[in-house]
C-alpha positions in Angstrom: 9.0 -11.4 2.5 9.6 -9.9 -1.0 6.4 -9.7 -2.9 7.8 -11.4 -6.0 8.7 -14.5 -4.1 6.5 -17.4 -5.3 3.7 -18.3 -2.8 4.4 -22.1 -2.6 3.4 -24.2 0.3 4.2 -27.8 1.0 1.1 -28.5 3.0 -2.6 -27.6 2.3 -3.4 -26.5 5.9 -0.3 -24.2 5.8 -1.6 -22.6 2.7 -5.1 -22.2 4.2 -3.7 -20.6 7.3 -1.6 -18.1 5.3 -4.5 -17.2 3.0 -6.9 -16.7 5.9 -4.4 -14.3 7.7 -3.6 -12.5 4.5 -7.3 -12.0 3.7 -8.0 -10.5 7.1 -5.0 -8.3 7.6 -4.3 -9.7 11.1 -6.2 -12.0 13.4 -5.9 -14.1 16.5 -4.6 -17.7 16.6 -7.9 -19.0 18.1 -10.0 -17.4 15.3 -7.8 -18.8 12.6 -7.7 -22.3 14.1 -11.4 -22.4 14.9 -12.5 -21.0 11.5 -10.3 -23.5 9.6 -11.1 -26.4 11.9 -7.4 -27.5 12.4 -6.5 -29.5 15.5 -4.5 -27.5 18.0 -1.3 -29.6 17.8 -1.2 -29.5 14.0 -2.1 -25.8 14.0 0.8 -24.9 16.3 3.2 -26.9 14.1 2.0 -25.1 10.9 2.3 -21.7 12.5 5.8 -22.5 13.6 6.8 -23.5 10.1 5.2 -20.4 8.5 7.1 -18.3 11.0 10.4 -20.1 10.2 9.9 -19.6 6.5 9.2 -15.9 6.9 5.6 -16.1 5.8 3.9 -14.8 8.9 4.9 -13.1 12.2 3.3 -13.1 15.6 2.7 -10.5 18.3 1.3 -12.1 21.4 -1.8 -14.0 20.2 -2.0 -12.0 16.9 -0.9 -13.4 13.5 -0.1 -11.2 10.5 1.6 -11.8 7.1 5.3 -10.9 7.0 6.1 -8.2 4.4 9.7 -7.0 4.5 9.3 -3.3 4.2 12.1 -1.9 6.5 11.7 0.2 9.6 10.4 3.6 10.6 12.4 6.8 10.0 11.9 10.0 11.9 12.4 13.4 10.3 12.2 16.9 11.7 11.8 20.4 10.2 11.6 23.7 12.0 7.8 23.2 12.4 7.0 19.5 12.5 8.5 16.1 13.4 7.1 13.2 11.4 7.7 9.5 11.0 7.6 7.5 7.8 7.0 3.8 8.4 5.4 0.7 6.9 1.6 0.7 7.4 -0.1 -1.6 9.9 -3.6 -3.0 9.9 -4.5 -0.6 12.7 -3.7 2.3 10.4 -6.7 1.4 8.1 -9.1 4.1 9.3 -6.4 6.7 9.3 -5.3 5.9 5.8 -8.9 5.9 4.5 -9.6 9.2 6.2 -6.4 10.8 4.9 -7.1 9.7 1.3 -10.7 10.9 1.4 -9.7 14.3 2.8 -7.0 14.7 0.1 -9.4 13.6 -2.7 -12.4 15.6 -1.6 -12.0 18.0 -4.5 -12.5 15.0 -6.9 -9.2 15.6 -8.6 -7.4 12.3 -7.7 -9.8 9.7 -8.9 -7.4 6.7 -8.7 -6.7 7.4 -5.0 -10.4 7.7 -4.3 -10.7 4.1 -5.7 -7.9 2.9 -3.4 -9.7 4.2 -0.3 -12.9 2.6 -1.4 -11.1 -0.7 -2.0 -9.3 -1.0 1.3 -12.3 0.2 3.2 -14.5 -2.5 1.6 -11.9 -5.2 2.1 -11.0 -4.1 5.6 -7.4 -5.0 4.9 -4.4 -2.6 4.4 -1.6 -4.9 3.0 -2.1 -7.7 0.5 0.4 -10.3 -0.8 -1.3 -13.2 -2.5 -1.4 -15.1 -5.9 -3.4 -12.3 -7.5 -1.9 -9.1 -6.2 0.5 -7.3 -3.9 -0.4 -4.0 -2.1 2.0 -2.1 0.1 1.4 1.1 2.1 3.7 3.4 3.9 2.3 6.2 6.1 3.5 9.5 7.5 2.5 10.1 11.0 2.6 13.1 13.3 2.2 11.9 16.8 -0.1 8.9 16.4 -2.1 10.4 13.5 -1.8 9.4 9.9 -1.0 12.6 7.9 -0.1 11.0 4.5 0.4 7.8 2.6 2.2 6.2 -0.3 0.6 3.1 -1.9 2.2 0.7 -4.3 -0.1 -1.9 -6.0 0.6 -4.5 -8.6 -1.5 -7.4 -10.1 0.3 -10.7 -10.3 0.3 -11.0 -14.1 3.4 -12.3 -15.9 3.2 -9.6 -18.6 2.8 -6.8 -16.1 5.0 -8.0 -13.3 7.6 -5.3 -14.0 5.3 -2.3 -13.3 3.2 -1.1 -10.3 0.7 1.7 -9.6 1.7 4.3 -7.1 -0.4 6.9 -5.3 0.8 9.4 -2.8 -0.8 12.2 -0.8 -0.4 14.4 2.3 -3.1 16.3 4.3 -3.2 19.9 3.3 -2.2 21.1 6.8 1.1 19.2 6.6 2.3 20.1 3.1 5.5 22.0 2.4 7.4 20.1 5.1 9.0 17.5 2.8 6.5 14.8 3.9 5.3 14.0 0.4 8.9 13.8 -0.9 9.9 11.4 1.8 6.8 9.2 1.2 7.4 9.1 -2.5 11.1 8.2 -2.0 10.1 5.4 0.4 7.6 4.0 -2.1 10.0 4.1 -5.0 12.7 2.5 -2.9 10.4 -0.4 -2.0 9.2 -0.9 -5.6 12.8 -0.9 -6.8 13.9 -3.4 -4.1 11.1 -5.7 -5.0 12.1 -5.9 -8.7 9.7 -3.4 -10.3 11.1 -1.5 -13.3 8.5 1.3 -13.6 5.7 2.9 -11.5 2.8 4.9 -12.9 0.1 7.3 -11.6 -2.8 9.0 -13.4 -4.5 12.2 -12.4 -7.1 14.5 -14.0 -5.5 17.5 -15.8 -7.1 19.8 -13.3 -4.8 18.5 -10.6 -1.9 20.8 -11.4 -0.3 20.5 -7.9 0.0 16.7 -8.3 1.4 17.0 -11.8 3.9 19.6 -10.8 5.0 17.6 -7.7 5.6 14.4 -9.7 7.4 16.3 -12.5 9.7 17.9 -9.9 10.6 14.4 -8.7 11.5 13.2 -12.2 8.2 11.7 -13.4 7.3 12.2 -17.1 4.0 12.2 -18.9 3.6 9.1 -21.0 0.1 9.9 -22.5 -3.0 12.1 -22.2 -6.4 10.6 -22.6 -8.8 13.3 -23.8 -12.0 13.9 -21.9 -11.4 10.7 -19.8 -13.2 12.0 -16.7 -16.5 13.7 -16.4 -17.1 15.7 -13.2 -20.5 17.2 -13.3 -20.8 18.7 -16.7 -17.1 19.2 -17.2 -14.9 16.8 -19.1 -11.3 16.5 -18.0 -8.2 14.8 -19.6 -6.4 12.1 -17.8 -2.6 12.7 -17.5 -0.8 9.4 -17.4 2.6 9.7 -15.7 5.4 7.3 -15.0 8.8 6.9 -13.4 11.5 4.6 -14.5 13.2 2.8 -11.6 
């Protein structure tokens, strides 16, 4: 389901079911029905309509919100084979762990905030009346080794732009994983109608700035002394990419 599609429902219980699933990432049918107090027959009907309309999908007894984000792609270099795919709810701990490892030097403040937010909410993907949030992950075997995240508030005056963060574990850099993640995130943003994505990093993060510049990003502005790490003040480099 494209994220810019209006979230309109023709029945209150249908809206309640969708919002409960979206808020919890994924959950079982019995949990949703019991928590919302909907009779079994009516619940089954509403779930069927939500599936028909492409709002939710099922896997056995599990319900999750449908977000059309494509399939997984496998890449191979001389040293490593990796997969780029849409994130799933079960990737949450792997994503949080990857982000926190990448940001442990405190030079990617925005990404740190993303990890804190999804860890607190206990939900990876969001698509509601206030925001949309999409993740793609890179995996080697079953382990998350990198991510790209695209997030946008649902505000009329800002519905053409989205924030993007991207990162790869140090052990898996220089294999093209970051480039493939970035490309996937940009493709998804473009397909969903965004015109520009942006990312901000401290001026001390030369690797991130160089990486983004290499992929066509430009610096839109610099905010002097925006970050304070210990006793050191650092500028914020505000970068963007026109889609």
